[in-house]
C-alpha positions, 0 to 999 in steps of 0.5 A: 489320331491327330493330324496337324497342319504344317502351319500349326506345327510351324506356329508351335515351333516359333512359339517354342523358339520365342519362349526359349529366347525369353528364357535366355534373356531373362537368365541374362537379366538375372545374372546382370542384376546379381553382378550389378548388386554385388558391385565391382568386378566379381565372380558374378560379373564374370558369369553375367558377362560371359553368359550375356555375350554368348546369348547375344552372339548367338542372336547375331548369328541367327539374325544373319541367316537368310532363313530368319523370318524377321524383316531386314530392317528389324534384323539390322536394328537388333544386330545393332543393339546386340553389337552395342550390348557386346561393346558394353560387356567388353567395357565392363570387362575392361573395367572401363564401365559399370553400365549393367543397368543399361544392358539390363534395361535394353535386354528387358525391352527386347525380352518383353517384345518377344510375345 
């Protein structure tokens, strides 16, 4: 029989959560890349923007929780980045921008920082 300490269980939980976050960001990057490559305001664009918005809204909700273990300054910075991404998604949706690459670059940096 195995006995796990609370710290080991929590460490596994955090690792699993980071892995899920990496997967969600990777999926967003893949969808945004497809939308960028397809060009115009296509079905790929709609899917990419919808998914990306859901991911970043969820991140904001998580970052605002008092139980979130990240430091206050890092949480504030990530929320600011999320707001920028949401605004860029809206600009693309309104056909005022086609800055998929900017969103891809920032999302890639965030994803790669989740180690």
